[in-house]
N, C-alpha and C positions, 0 to 999 in steps of 0.2 A: 399628191399624196391623198389617200384614205383612210378615213379612221374608222374601225368596227371595236366595240369595246367585246374582246373573243368572246370570255364568262359568260357574256347577257348573252350573246349569237350561240353558241356552243348550247346552253339552258334551253334556248327557244326552241333549236334547231333539233335537240334530241326528245325534249318535252313533246311541244305545240304541234311542232311538223311531223316529227317520227313515231308520236306516241309510246316512247320508250317507260312512259309512268304516265301514273295519272295523277291529277291536280286538285286537290282540296276544291267546292265548290263554296262556300262560305267557311269565315272564322268562326270556331267554336268556342263562344266568348264565356259560357257555362263550363268548361273545362277546369279542372282543377289542379292539374298538373304541367308541365315544361317539358321544352325537346333539347338535348344536348348532344349532338352527334360529334364525333371526333376524326379526323386524320390520323397523322401524325402522331403520335402520344407525346413526344415527348419535347414539348415547348410549356412554359409557364400558364399558356389559356388554354392546353388541352387538361395535362393529366394531375397540373397544380391547382387548376379551378376546381377539375372536379371533386380533388380530394379538400378544398374548403366548403364546396357543396355539399358532401357528402350525407349530414344531416338533413338537407331537403329532398335527397334524391328517390323516396320513399313516394317523391310527389311529381317524379320524372321519369322520362324514356331518354335513358341514354345510350352512349357508346366508349368501350374503350379495348385498345388491340394494344397490348404490351407482351410484345413476343419476344424470343431470346436477343435477337439479333440488337431492340430496340431497350430492351433490360437495363441496361446500363447508364447506358440516357435517363430514361424515366426516372430511375432511382437518384439523381441528381439532382431534382425536381424535387425531392422532396428530403430535404435533409435533415426533417426532426425525426424521421422514420429510422429504426434501425432496419436491419438486415432482415430480420424474422418480419416486424412491422409492415415491413415493404413489399413481402414476401403476401403475405396477410391479405394486404387492401388490393394486390394487382387478383388475388385470387378471388376475391368477394366483387371487385367491380368490374373483371374485363368482361364486356358484353358485347355484342351484335344484334341489337335487337329486331334488325330484320334481315338478317341474314346475309348481307350486302357481300359481294365478290370483291373481298380485297385479296389485292395482289403481295403477298407478305417475299421482301427481298434481303438480301443478307443484311442489311442495317437499317431498312425503311418499310415503310411499305407502298401500295399505290390502290390509290382507290377514286375514280370521276365523278362520282357524286350520284350518278344517273344510271342503271336504275335504282329508284328508291321505293318504298312500302309506302303508298299516302297517308295510309291509315295513322302513319305517325304524326302525318300532321292535321289530319281530321280528329285528332284525339288530345292535342294540344294548346294549352290558352297561348304560350308564347314561345318565343328560341331562343336561348341562349347562341348567338353564332359565332363559333369558335375560327375564325378567319385564320388564316396561312401562319400569318407573323401577330405577333404584339408587341407593339412601341418599335419596329425595328425598323423601318423603309421610312424615307422621306418623305415618299409620295406611297397615301397609301393602296394598297393590294387588297381588291374585291375582286371572289372568286365565285365561282356557282354557288357555294353555301350562302351566300347571301342572294343571289337570283332564284333559287330554286324557293331560298322563304319566301320573298315577295310575290314570286310565281303561285303561289300555295295559299295567299292570302294569313298571311303570319306578323305578327308585332312582332317585333325583334330588340332585343341588347344584346349591341356589339362586344366582345371582346377580340381587335382587332387594334389593326396600327392605326397612332394618333390621327384624330383628323378625317376618318372614314366615315364618320356622318357627315363633316359637311361635302366633302367629296360627292355622295349621295345629295344632299341636301343641290347642289349644283346643279345635277342632273334634274333637280324638282322630285324629287321623294321628301317623303316625313318618315321623321325618324323619329318618334316614341319617346322621345327622353324630355320634352315638357310635359310628361305623365308620371315621373318617376320623383325620386327624393334627392338623388346623387343625380342630378342633368348634366354636371360636367364632364362624369363618369368618362368618357371618353377621350377626355383632354387630359387627364392625368398621367405624367411623365413617368411618374414612380410606378414600374409595374407591378410591386406587392399592394402599392396603394390602390391603382385601377381596379386590380383583382378586388379585393374587399369592397370596392363600390360597389361592382356589379352582382355580387353575391347579396349586396345588403336590396337593390333595385330586385335582385330575382325574389327574396322574400316580400320585399314591401308588393310586387305585382303579386302572386301566389295569395298574400292574406288580403290585401288591400287595394286590389285594384279599382279602379272608379272609371269614370271617362270613357263609359265601354262604346257608347251611340259615336263619339267622337272617332275613338279606336278603330272601329267596323269603317267610318267613311274613309279614315287613315289607309286602311287598308287596301281597301277598293283602288285606291285612289293610285298606291302603289301599285297592284296588279294592272291597270288600265295603263299607268305611265311605262310600263314594262314592256307590253305588248304593244305601245306604239312608237315606244323608239325602234325593240324588233325590229316592227313593218319598215320602219324606214333603214333601216340597217338592207333590210331583204330588197327594199328598192336601188340601193345604190349600188347591191351586190349585181344587181338584174340590170343597173344601168350599164357596169363595167362591160358588161357578158356582152352588155347589147352593142358597144361602143369601139369594140375589141373583135366582132363579127365571133362571136362565141355563143353557143345555146347556153340559156340561162337558166338552164336544167343543172348544169354543171357545176353549180355554184360553188359545191364541195368541192370541185376541185381549185378554184382560190382563195378559200375562208374555209379548208373541214376542219372536221368537227368530229373527228375519227381519233379515236383514242389510241394511241401507237403503243401503249404498254398492254395492251388488250381489251380496254370495259368498252363496253357497248356504245 
């Protein structure tokens, strides 16, 4: 049995090996804004978190993709708003900051995260990573959202499954919670309380981020560690090819990173 972290491998393959997108060369620790990129919007860590952050969005680069097929599901995430208030919110905050090629489906959407506009990462102080789920899975699921962030040398606040930071730590990554006023936020089981803690942490980093020298060391450590893990995966896949008399150039046939729904 061979194990490869698929989303880490796909991010490395598409960005580093195939050059589908550029990568930030260094962390912009002088920035005054944050990054909040959302995929499928009808989840509490997507549209509801964005709504909770609305007073801070003038200092953010964000995306929101509410279309007809997801309108009703998104409305359920904001029961405080009546129909007009929700419609006004969607009209005001729907945004695609880098014109990503999002595939809209009947009741959903799809975007594999790559390619992206590196300027979004160059111009932000940190990212709130709105992972696929929040507090849903028994085992945390980390996708390209996390790995793209690490590859672009950004510190982050995780809005994902319980234990996401612990999972990253088991890989050896540094996860930044010790620099935040609510360091326990990732382990909060009540979703509403967790979102509120994320908002509190976000505001603190915008207004009072300190320890920038150590954070800079952490983002470099994470970047180098991710590349190291990806190179080990590549060597393992090449070894499998050699063992079974397959041309190592055919790794893509063994562990494909092609997006069957049409993204690059």
